[in-house]
LUMSEKE-976020 format. One record per atom (N, C-alpha, C, O): residue number from 0; x, y, z; atom name. Coordinates in steps of 0.1 Angstrom, whole numbers. Layout:
N
SITE  seq     xx     yy     zz  atom
SITE  NUM      X      Y      Z    CA
...
END
This chain:
124
SITE  seq     xx     yy     zz  atom
SITE    0   1431    917    854     N
SITE    0   1423    918    866    CA
SITE    0   1425    933    875     C
SITE    0   1435    940    875     O
SITE    1   1416    935    881     N
SITE    1   1419    950    887    CA
SITE    1   1427    947    900     C
SITE    1   1426    936    906     O
SITE    2   1434    957    902     N
SITE    2   1443    954    917    CA
SITE    2   1429    957    925     C
SITE    2   1420    964    921     O
SITE    3   1431    948    937     N
SITE    3   1421    948    950    CA
SITE    3   1423    966    957     C
SITE    3   1431    973    952     O
SITE    4   1417    970    964     N
SITE    4   1417    982    969    CA
SITE    4   1421    979    981     C
SITE    4   1418    969    987     O
SITE    5   1429    989    986     N
SITE    5   1436    990    999    CA
SITE    5   1431   1001   1005     C
SITE    5   1438   1005   1014     O
SITE    6   1418   1008   1003     N
SITE    6   1414   1017   1015    CA
SITE    6   1410   1016   1030     C
SITE    6   1405   1006   1035     O
SITE    7   1411   1022   1032     N
SITE    7   1407   1019   1052    CA
SITE    7   1394   1027   1050     C
SITE    7   1392   1037   1043     O
SITE    8   1387   1020   1058     N
SITE    8   1372   1025   1060    CA
SITE    8   1370   1021   1077     C
SITE    8   1376   1011   1081     O
SITE    9   1364   1029   1084     N
SITE    9   1360   1030   1096    CA
SITE    9   1352   1021   1099     C
SITE    9   1342   1018   1091     O
SITE   10   1356   1014   1111     N
SITE   10   1352    999   1108    CA
SITE   10   1337   1000   1116     C
SITE   10   1339   1008   1125     O
SITE   11   1324    997   1116     N
SITE   11   1311   1000   1124    CA
SITE   11   1315    995   1139     C
SITE   11   1323    987   1143     O
SITE   12   1305   1005   1146     N
SITE   12   1303    996   1162    CA
SITE   12   1305    982   1160     C
SITE   12   1308    976   1150     O
SITE   13   1303    978   1171     N
SITE   13   1303    957   1172    CA
SITE   13   1288    956   1167     C
SITE   13   1286    947   1159     O
SITE   14   1277    964   1170     N
SITE   14   1266    963   1166    CA
SITE   14   1259    973   1159     C
SITE   14   1252    982   1164     O
SITE   15   1260    972   1148     N
SITE   15   1261    985   1138    CA
SITE   15   1245    991   1138     C
SITE   15   1235    983   1136     O
SITE   16   1245   1002   1139     N
SITE   16   1233   1011   1140    CA
SITE   16   1229   1007   1129     C
SITE   16   1221    999   1133     O
SITE   17   1229   1007   1123     N
SITE   17   1221   1008   1105    CA
SITE   17   1212    995   1110     C
SITE   17   1200    995   1111     O
SITE   18   1219    983   1114     N
SITE   18   1213    972   1115    CA
SITE   18   1200    973   1122     C
SITE   18   1189    971   1117     O
SITE   19   1202    975   1135     N
SITE   19   1195    978   1147    CA
SITE   19   1187    984   1143     C
SITE   19   1177    982   1149     O
SITE   20   1185    994   1131     N
SITE   20   1171    997   1133    CA
SITE   20   1168    991   1117     C
SITE   20   1156    992   1116     O
SITE   21   1173    987   1109     N
SITE   21   1168    983   1098    CA
SITE   21   1161    969   1102     C
SITE   21   1153    963   1095     O
SITE   22   1165    964   1117     N
SITE   22   1159    953   1122    CA
SITE   22   1145    957   1130     C
SITE   22   1136    949   1131     O
SITE   23   1145    968   1135     N
SITE   23   1136    969   1138    CA
SITE   23   1119    975   1129     C
SITE   23   1107    973   1131     O
SITE   24   1127    985   1117     N
SITE   24   1118    988   1106    CA
SITE   24   1115    981   1094     C
SITE   24   1104    983   1089     O
SITE   25   1127    972   1089     N
SITE   25   1126    966   1080    CA
SITE   25   1118    955   1078     C
SITE   25   1118    949   1067     O
SITE   26   1109    950   1089     N
SITE   26   1101    944   1086    CA
SITE   26   1083    945   1076     C
SITE   26   1078    956   1075     O
SITE   27   1078    935   1071     N
SITE   27   1068    939   1062    CA
SITE   27   1061    949   1064     C
SITE   27   1061    959   1057     O
SITE   28   1052    949   1077     N
SITE   28   1045    960   1083    CA
SITE   28   1047    969   1091     C
SITE   28   1038    977   1094     O
SITE   29   1059    968   1097     N
SITE   29   1063    979   1104    CA
SITE   29   1063    994   1100     C
SITE   29   1057   1003   1106     O
SITE   30   1068    995   1091     N
SITE   30   1067   1012   1083    CA
SITE   30   1053   1015   1084     C
SITE   30   1049   1026   1088     O
SITE   31   1043   1006   1080     N
SITE   31   1028   1012   1078    CA
SITE   31   1026   1013   1092     C
SITE   31   1020   1023   1096     O
SITE   32   1031   1004   1102     N
SITE   32   1026   1008   1115    CA
SITE   32   1026   1022   1120     C
SITE   32   1018   1029   1125     O
SITE   33   1044   1023   1116     N
SITE   33   1048   1037   1123    CA
SITE   33   1040   1050   1114     C
SITE   33   1038   1060   1120     O
SITE   34   1037   1049   1099     N
SITE   34   1032   1059   1090    CA
SITE   34   1022   1061   1098     C
SITE   34   1021   1072   1103     O
SITE   35   1013   1052   1101     N
SITE   35    996   1058   1104    CA
SITE   35    996   1061   1122     C
SITE   35    986   1064   1129     O
SITE   36   1009   1059   1128     N
SITE   36   1007   1063   1143    CA
SITE   36   1014   1076   1143     C
SITE   36   1014   1085   1152     O
SITE   37   1020   1076   1132     N
SITE   37   1025   1094   1134    CA
SITE   37   1015   1104   1131     C
SITE   37   1017   1116   1133     O
SITE   38   1002   1096   1126     N
SITE   38    990   1107   1124    CA
SITE   38    986   1110   1137     C
SITE   38    982   1122   1139     O
SITE   39    986   1102   1146     N
SITE   39    979   1103   1160    CA
SITE   39    976   1091   1161     C
SITE   39    978   1082   1153     O
SITE   40    970   1088   1179     N
SITE   40    972   1075   1180    CA
SITE   40    958   1067   1179     C
SITE   40    948   1072   1183     O
SITE   41    959   1053   1174     N
SITE   41    953   1043   1169    CA
SITE   41    947   1034   1176     C
SITE   41    952   1034   1188     O
SITE   42    940   1027   1174     N
SITE   42    930   1016   1179    CA
SITE   42    936   1006   1173     C
SITE   42    942   1010   1163     O
SITE   43    937    991   1177     N
SITE   43    937    983   1170    CA
SITE   43    930    978   1156     C
SITE   43    936    974   1146     O
SITE   44    918    978   1157     N
SITE   44    909    979   1147    CA
SITE   44    910    990   1136     C
SITE   44    910    988   1124     O
SITE   45    912   1000   1141     N
SITE   45    919   1011   1128    CA
SITE   45    927   1010   1122     C
SITE   45    928   1013   1110     O
SITE   46    937   1003   1130     N
SITE   46    947    998   1125    CA
SITE   46    951    989   1114     C
SITE   46    959    990   1105     O
SITE   47    943    981   1119     N
SITE   47    938    968   1113    CA
SITE   47    929    973   1098     C
SITE   47    930    966   1088     O
SITE   48    924    981   1097     N
SITE   48    916    989   1082    CA
SITE   48    926    994   1076     C
SITE   48    928    993   1064     O
SITE   49    933   1002   1085     N
SITE   49    943   1012   1077    CA
SITE   49    952   1004   1065     C
SITE   49    953   1007   1053     O
SITE   50    958    991   1073     N
SITE   50    971    985   1068    CA
SITE   50    961    973   1060     C
SITE   50    956    964   1067     O
SITE   51    960    975   1045     N
SITE   51    954    965   1038    CA
SITE   51    962    952   1035     C
SITE   51    973    952   1030     O
SITE   52    957    942   1037     N
SITE   52    964    930   1037    CA
SITE   52    970    923   1049     C
SITE   52    975    911   1046     O
SITE   53    972    927   1061     N
SITE   53    978    921   1074    CA
SITE   53    971    915   1080     C
SITE   53    959    919   1078     O
SITE   54    971    905   1086     N
SITE   54    962    897   1092    CA
SITE   54    963    902   1110     C
SITE   54    972    909   1115     O
SITE   55    953    897   1115     N
SITE   55    951    905   1127    CA
SITE   55    963    897   1137     C
SITE   55    969    905   1144     O
SITE   56    968    884   1137     N
SITE   56    977    879   1141    CA
SITE   56    992    885   1139     C
SITE   56   1000    888   1149     O
SITE   57    997    886   1122     N
SITE   57   1007    898   1122    CA
SITE   57   1005    907   1126     C
SITE   57   1016    912   1130     O
SITE   58    993    917   1127     N
SITE   58    991    930   1131    CA
SITE   58    998    931   1149     C
SITE   58   1007    939   1153     O
SITE   59    989    918   1156     N
SITE   59    997    919   1171    CA
SITE   59   1013    917   1172     C
SITE   59   1020    924   1178     O
SITE   60   1017    905   1163     N
SITE   60   1029    903   1167    CA
SITE   60   1039    917   1163     C
SITE   60   1049    919   1169     O
SITE   61   1035    924   1155     N
SITE   61   1044    938   1151    CA
SITE   61   1040    947   1161     C
SITE   61   1048    956   1164     O
SITE   62   1029    948   1167     N
SITE   62   1027    959   1177    CA
SITE   62   1033    954   1185     C
SITE   62   1041    963   1187     O
SITE   63   1036    944   1192     N
SITE   63   1041    934   1205    CA
SITE   63   1058    940   1202     C
SITE   63   1066    948   1209     O
SITE   64   1060    936   1192     N
SITE   64   1078    936   1190    CA
SITE   64   1081    951   1191     C
SITE   64   1088    956   1200     O
SITE   65   1074    959   1180     N
SITE   65   1077    977   1183    CA
SITE   65   1072    981   1198     C
SITE   65   1075    992   1202     O
SITE   66   1065    974   1204     N
SITE   66   1062    979   1218    CA
SITE   66   1074    975   1229     C
SITE   66   1075    979   1240     O
SITE   67   1083    963   1222     N
SITE   67   1093    958   1230    CA
SITE   67   1103    968   1225     C
SITE   67   1109    973   1235     O
SITE   68   1105    971   1216     N
SITE   68   1118    980   1209    CA
SITE   68   1118    993   1215     C
SITE   68   1127   1001   1215     O
SITE   69   1106    996   1221     N
SITE   69   1103   1014   1223    CA
SITE   69   1099   1024   1213     C
SITE   69   1101   1037   1215     O
SITE   70   1094   1019   1203     N
SITE   70   1090   1024   1191    CA
SITE   70   1077   1026   1193     C
SITE   70   1076   1037   1186     O
SITE   71   1065   1024   1199     N
SITE   71   1053   1027   1201    CA
SITE   71   1050   1022   1218     C
SITE   71   1056   1014   1226     O
SITE   72   1038   1029   1220     N
SITE   72   1032   1024   1234    CA
SITE   72   1020   1024   1235     C
SITE   72   1013   1031   1228     O
SITE   73   1014   1012   1245     N
SITE   73   1001   1004   1242    CA
SITE   73    994   1013   1255     C
SITE   73   1000   1015   1265     O
SITE   74    983   1016   1254     N
SITE   74    977   1024   1266    CA
SITE   74    963   1017   1264     C
SITE   74    956   1016   1253     O
SITE   75    960   1010   1280     N
SITE   75    944   1004   1275    CA
SITE   75    938   1014   1284     C
SITE   75    943   1018   1294     O
SITE   76    923   1017   1278     N
SITE   76    916   1031   1281    CA
SITE   76    908   1025   1291     C
SITE   76    906   1013   1293     O
SITE   77    902   1037   1297     N
SITE   77    891   1030   1310    CA
SITE   77    878   1031   1302     C
SITE   77    871   1040   1306     O
SITE   78    875   1025   1294     N
SITE   78    861   1022   1289    CA
SITE   78    854   1009   1291     C
SITE   78    862   1000   1295     O
SITE   79    845   1006   1290     N
SITE   79    837    996   1289    CA
SITE   79    828    991   1275     C
SITE   79    818    996   1270     O
SITE   80    835    980   1270     N
SITE   80    845    975   1277    CA
SITE   80    860    980   1270     C
SITE   80    862    986   1259     O
SITE   81    870    976   1279     N
SITE   81    883    980   1278    CA
SITE   81    888    981   1265     C
SITE   81    886    971   1257     O
SITE   82    896    992   1260     N
SITE   82    900    992   1245    CA
SITE   82    917    996   1249     C
SITE   82    922    999   1259     O
SITE   83    921    995   1236     N
SITE   83    939    996   1235    CA
SITE   83    938   1006   1223     C
SITE   83    933   1006   1212     O
SITE   84    951   1018   1232     N
SITE   84    955   1028   1216    CA
SITE   84    965   1027   1215     C
SITE   84    969   1022   1226     O
SITE   85    975   1028   1208     N
SITE   85    985   1030   1201    CA
SITE   85    990   1037   1198     C
SITE   85    986   1042   1187     O
SITE   86   1001   1044   1203     N
SITE   86   1007   1057   1198    CA
SITE   86   1024   1053   1197     C
SITE   86   1029   1042   1199     O
SITE   87   1030   1064   1193     N
SITE   87   1045   1063   1192    CA
SITE   87   1051   1067   1199     C
SITE   87   1046   1079   1200     O
SITE   88   1061   1065   1207     N
SITE   88   1069   1072   1211    CA
SITE   88   1081   1080   1211     C
SITE   88   1086   1078   1200     O
SITE   89   1088   1089   1219     N
SITE   89   1094   1099   1213    CA
SITE   89   1103   1091   1202     C
SITE   89   1103   1094   1190     O
SITE   90   1111   1080   1208     N
SITE   90   1118   1076   1194    CA
SITE   90   1115   1071   1186     C
SITE   90   1123   1068   1178     O
SITE   91   1100   1067   1186     N
SITE   91   1092   1061   1174    CA
SITE   91   1090   1072   1164     C
SITE   91   1090   1071   1152     O
SITE   92   1087   1087   1173     N
SITE   92   1085   1102   1160    CA
SITE   92   1099   1104   1156     C
SITE   92   1101   1109   1145     O
SITE   93   1110   1101   1163     N
SITE   93   1121   1101   1155    CA
SITE   93   1124   1096   1139     C
SITE   93   1129   1102   1130     O
SITE   94   1117   1083   1139     N
SITE   94   1118   1077   1127    CA
SITE   94   1108   1082   1122     C
SITE   94   1104   1071   1118     O
SITE   95   1097   1093   1118     N
SITE   95   1087   1094   1112    CA
SITE   95   1094   1102   1099     C
SITE   95   1090   1100   1088     O
SITE   96   1104   1110   1102     N
SITE   96   1114   1114   1087    CA
SITE   96   1122   1108   1077     C
SITE   96   1126   1111   1066     O
SITE   97   1125   1094   1088     N
SITE   97   1132   1085   1076    CA
SITE   97   1119   1077   1072     C
SITE   97   1121   1072   1061     O
SITE   98   1104   1075   1078     N
SITE   98   1097   1068   1070    CA
SITE   98   1089   1075   1059     C
SITE   98   1084   1069   1050     O
SITE   99   1088   1089   1062     N
SITE   99   1086   1097   1050    CA
SITE   99   1094   1099   1035     C
SITE   99   1091   1098   1023     O
SITE  100   1107   1101   1042     N
SITE  100   1120   1099   1030    CA
SITE  100   1117   1083   1024     C
SITE  100   1120   1081   1013     O
SITE  101   1114   1072   1031     N
SITE  101   1110   1058   1020    CA
SITE  101   1101   1063   1011     C
SITE  101   1103   1062    999     O
SITE  102   1091   1068   1018     N
SITE  102   1078   1071   1011    CA
SITE  102   1080   1079   1002     C
SITE  102   1069   1078    996     O
SITE  103   1087   1087    997     N
SITE  103   1087   1099    987    CA
SITE  103   1096   1092    977     C
SITE  103   1096   1096    965     O
SITE  104   1106   1081    983     N
SITE  104   1111   1076    973    CA
SITE  104   1103   1063    965     C
SITE  104   1104   1060    953     O
SITE  105   1095   1055    975     N
SITE  105   1087   1047    965    CA
SITE  105   1078   1053    958     C
SITE  105   1073   1046    949     O
SITE  106   1072   1067    959     N
SITE  106   1064   1071    949    CA
SITE  106   1072   1073    938     C
SITE  106   1066   1069    928     O
SITE  107   1085   1079    934     N
SITE  107   1093   1083    925    CA
SITE  107   1097   1071    917     C
SITE  107   1098   1071    905     O
SITE  108   1099   1055    929     N
SITE  108   1101   1043    917    CA
SITE  108   1087   1038    913     C
SITE  108   1086   1031    903     O
SITE  109   1078   1041    918     N
SITE  109   1064   1035    916    CA
SITE  109   1060   1045    901     C
SITE  109   1053   1040    892     O
SITE  110   1065   1060    901     N
SITE  110   1065   1064    887    CA
SITE  110   1071   1059    877     C
SITE  110   1065   1056    867     O
SITE  111   1086   1056    877     N
SITE  111   1091   1052    873    CA
SITE  111   1086   1038    866     C
SITE  111   1087   1037    854     O
SITE  112   1081   1027    875     N
SITE  112   1076   1018    870    CA
SITE  112   1064   1021    859     C
SITE  112   1065   1014    849     O
SITE  113   1055   1029    862     N
SITE  113   1046   1029    856    CA
SITE  113   1050   1032    844     C
SITE  113   1041   1030    836     O
SITE  114   1058   1037    840     N
SITE  114   1063   1049    826    CA
SITE  114   1066   1033    818     C
SITE  114   1066   1033    806     O
SITE  115   1069   1024    824     N
SITE  115   1069   1008    814    CA
SITE  115   1058   1002    806     C
SITE  115   1050    994    810     O
SITE  116   1058   1006    795     N
SITE  116   1047   1001    786    CA
SITE  116   1053    987    778     C
SITE  116   1064    987    773     O
SITE  117   1047    980    777     N
SITE  117   1050    967    773    CA
SITE  117   1067    966    770     C
SITE  117   1073    967    760     O
SITE  118   1070    965    779     N
SITE  118   1085    961    784    CA
SITE  118   1096    974    780     C
SITE  118   1108    974    784     O
SITE  119   1090    982    775     N
SITE  119   1095    994    768    CA
SITE  119   1099   1004    780     C
SITE  119   1089   1007    786     O
SITE  120   1107   1009    783     N
SITE  120   1112   1020    794    CA
SITE  120   1107   1034    786     C
SITE  120   1110   1034    775     O
SITE  121   1099   1044    791     N
SITE  121   1099   1057    785    CA
SITE  121   1105   1066    793     C
SITE  121   1098   1067    804     O
SITE  122   1116   1073    794     N
SITE  122   1117   1082    802    CA
SITE  122   1111   1094    800     C
SITE  122   1108   1100    790     O
SITE  123   1111   1098    810     N
SITE  123   1099   1115    808    CA
SITE  123   1114   1124    813     C
SITE  123   1114   1136    813     O
END
């Protein structure tokens, strides 16, 4: 049996910042919302069309949570009928590089999975 390591580690603050951030962007639809809003303001119907598979109810819930967390802002446009536009706040814009990094790793993981043929892994 291996001896237990007794290395000292720096304890995280009471509420770990990683847990806070992942609690915000770790949901099923939050990264997609941030991704599309990083390209400019979008209306609800545009986001609904962009994000394949999300229901209107779930998108509404996610948008409300992201707004409460200070990641996005909701603006009611003075049109007839009134329309609502969503955009990233300054804090939301700071998440853009993180989402882009996740997308880049996701592409690599997807390529790796596509190399599997009949259960065999082909390394490139």
